[in-house]
C-alpha positions in Angstrom: 4.1 3.5 -6.7 4.8 6.8 -4.8 7.9 6.0 -2.9 9.5 9.4 -2.7 8.7 12.8 -1.3 8.5 15.2 -4.3 7.8 18.9 -5.0 6.9 20.7 -8.2 9.2 23.5 -8.8 8.8 26.6 -11.0 10.4 30.0 -11.5 7.1 31.9 -11.2 4.4 32.3 -8.8 2.7 29.3 -10.2 4.9 26.8 -8.5 3.1 24.2 -6.5 3.8 21.4 -4.1 3.2 17.8 -5.0 4.5 16.2 -1.8 1.1 16.0 -0.2 -0.3 13.9 -3.0 2.3 11.3 -2.5 3.4 11.0 1.1 0.8 12.7 3.2 -0.9 10.5 5.9 -4.3 9.1 4.8 -7.0 7.5 6.7 -6.6 3.8 6.8 -9.7 1.8 6.0 -8.6 -0.9 8.5 -9.0 1.6 11.3 -12.8 1.4 10.8 -12.6 -2.4 11.5 -10.4 -2.3 14.6 -7.1 -2.7 12.9 -3.9 -2.6 15.0 -1.4 0.2 14.3 2.3 -0.5 14.2 5.2 1.9 13.4 8.4 0.8 11.5 11.7 2.4 11.0 13.4 2.6 7.6 14.4 -0.7 6.2 12.4 -2.7 8.8 10.9 -6.0 7.8 7.2 -6.4 8.3 7.2 -10.1 7.4 9.6 -12.4 5.5 8.8 -14.6 2.5 7.8 -17.9 4.1 6.3 -16.5 7.3 2.8 -17.7 8.2 0.1 -15.5 6.5 -2.3 -14.7 9.3 -3.0 -11.0 8.8 -3.6 -8.4 6.1 -1.8 -5.0 6.2 -2.5 -1.6 5.0 0.2 1.1 4.5 -1.0 4.3 6.2 2.1 6.4 5.8 5.6 6.0 4.3 6.7 3.6 1.6 7.3 0.0 1.4 8.6 -2.6 -1.1 7.7 -6.3 -1.6 10.4 -8.4 -3.1 11.4 -12.1 -3.8 14.8 -13.6 -3.5 16.0 -16.2 -6.1 18.0 -19.2 -4.8 21.2 -17.7 -6.1 20.7 -14.4 -4.0 19.3 -12.2 -6.8 16.3 -10.1 -5.8 13.3 -8.9 -7.8 11.4 -6.1 -6.3 7.8 -6.9 -7.3 5.9 -4.0 -6.0 6.4 -0.6 -4.3 3.5 0.6 -2.2 2.0 4.0 -1.5 -0.2 4.9 1.4 -3.6 3.3 1.2 -2.3 0.1 -0.5 -3.2 -3.3 0.9 -0.6 -6.1 1.1 -0.1 -9.5 2.7 -2.7 -11.4 0.9 -1.4 -14.9 0.2 -2.5 -17.8 -2.0 -1.7 -20.3 0.8 -0.6 -20.3 4.4 2.7 -18.5 3.7 3.7 -15.2 2.5 5.3 -15.5 -1.0 7.4 -12.4 -0.7 9.2 -10.2 1.9 7.7 -6.8 2.9 10.3 -4.1 3.9 9.9 -0.5 4.6 11.8 2.2 2.4 11.1 5.0 4.9 9.8 5.3 8.4 6.3 3.9 8.0 3.0 3.4 9.8 1.0 0.2 9.0 -2.5 -1.0 10.1 -2.9 -4.8 10.4 -6.0 -6.9 10.7 -6.6 -10.6 11.3 -7.6 -12.7 8.4 -10.3 -14.3 10.4 -11.9 -10.9 10.8 -11.8 -10.3 7.0 -13.8 -13.6 6.5 -16.5 -12.4 8.8 -17.1 -8.9 7.4 -18.7 -8.2 4.0 -18.0 -4.6 4.2 -14.3 -5.2 4.8 -14.3 -7.6 1.8 -15.8 -5.0 -0.5 -13.2 -2.4 0.8 -10.4 -4.9 0.0 -11.9 -5.6 -3.4 -11.6 -2.0 -4.4 -8.1 -1.7 -3.2 -6.9 -4.8 -4.8 -8.5 -4.1 -8.2 -6.6 -0.8 -8.5 -3.3 -2.5 -7.4 -3.9 -5.2 -10.0 -4.0 -2.4 -12.7 -0.7 -1.2 -11.4 0.9 -4.6 -11.6 -0.4 -5.0 -15.1 1.4 -1.8 -16.0 4.6 -3.1 -14.4 4.3 -6.4 -16.3 4.3 -4.4 -19.5 7.3 -2.4 -18.3 9.3 -5.6 -17.5 8.4 -7.5 -20.6 8.4 -5.0 -23.4 10.1 -1.7 -22.5 13.7 -0.7 -23.2 16.1 0.4 -20.4 15.5 4.0 -21.1 11.7 3.5 -21.2 11.8 1.7 -17.9 13.7 4.4 -16.1 11.5 7.2 -17.7 8.4 5.4 -16.7 9.8 5.0 -13.2 10.4 8.7 -12.8 7.1 9.8 -14.4 5.0 7.6 -12.2 6.2 9.8 -9.4 4.8 13.0 -10.9 1.3 13.7 -9.7 -1.4 14.2 -12.4 1.0 13.9 -15.2 1.7 11.3 -17.9 -1.5 9.3 -17.5 -4.7 9.2 -19.6 -6.1 12.7 -20.1 -2.8 14.4 -19.3 -3.0 17.9 -20.7 0.7 18.8 -20.2 2.0 21.8 -18.2 0.0 25.0 -17.8 3.2 26.9 -18.8 6.7 26.1 -19.3 7.8 27.4 -15.9 5.7 24.6 -14.3 7.3 21.8 -16.4 9.9 20.9 -13.8 9.9 18.5 -10.9 12.1 17.5 -7.9 12.4 13.9 -6.7 13.8 13.1 -3.4 14.7 9.4 -3.8 14.3 6.9 -0.9 15.4 3.9 -3.0 19.0 3.2 -3.7 20.1 2.7 -7.3 20.3 -1.1 -6.6 16.7 -1.2 -5.3 15.5 0.7 -8.4 17.4 -1.7 -10.6 15.9 -4.6 -8.9 12.4 -3.2 -9.4 13.0 -2.4 -13.1 14.6 -5.7 -13.9 17.9 -4.0 -14.8 21.4 -4.0 -13.5 22.7 -1.1 -11.4 25.2 -0.4 -14.2 22.4 0.0 -16.8 20.3 2.2 -14.4 23.4 4.5 -13.8 24.0 4.6 -17.6 20.5 5.7 -18.4 20.5 8.3 -15.6 23.8 9.7 -17.1 22.3 9.7 -20.5 19.2 11.6 -19.4 21.5 14.0 -17.7 23.6 14.6 -20.8 20.4 15.2 -22.9 19.4 17.9 -20.4 16.1 16.1 -19.4 17.2 15.7 -15.7 19.7 17.3 -13.3 21.2 15.1 -10.6 21.7 17.3 -7.6 22.7 14.5 -5.2 22.6 10.7 -5.3 19.1 10.7 -3.8 17.8 13.9 -5.5 16.9 14.4 -9.1 15.4 17.4 -10.8 13.3 16.9 -13.9 14.1 19.8 -16.2 11.3 18.9 -18.7 8.6 16.6 -17.6 7.1 16.4 -21.1 10.4 15.3 -22.7 10.8 12.6 -20.1 7.2 11.5 -20.6 7.8 11.1 -24.4 10.6 8.6 -23.4 8.2 6.2 -21.6 7.1 4.3 -24.7 3.5 5.1 -24.1 3.2 7.9 -26.8 
């Protein structure tokens, strides 16, 4: 769910950059099968919920969210995609959600009929979709069991490369235990993804700021003062 550009900061010479791991262009697997490349501006719709499902898509560069609208207008962001993720697979003839870019994005698309004819392409899709299923399982736990603080902390931690997951050894030193997040989602979009109200998200962010765990530089820029402290708030320890 890497939907932001991000860089690790430190006071010493050990500071490193993490943006490449999140937002660098990657080779699209669909390109090997004759996929068509399309470019989209920020907040452009790739397809709407209810559109005919005739193609599969792969995000090559940028970030994109999938969401559903309830009859009363409420929105649930069900997934936020990173480069290399596959989307557009439908259990029927219509898309069951809307796909909208969060940043300028590059997408590869391929006709479903071509997928049916290629065993190699089907194997590629299986690997990608298996990994995405694991991510969705983690998000289901977040929505079903975690508190508001744990949800926001998990959301931020997911954006820190190589930290917080299984086998995380923590920072090499205290100087490298900080991180900058450049957000490309609004507070409302974050709330819709975490199943919270915008007021709750703002309250939690203010509380993390008061505790000294984060620093809010701008509305779209947050500095993590202590990654380990934030990680301990995710409910996974």
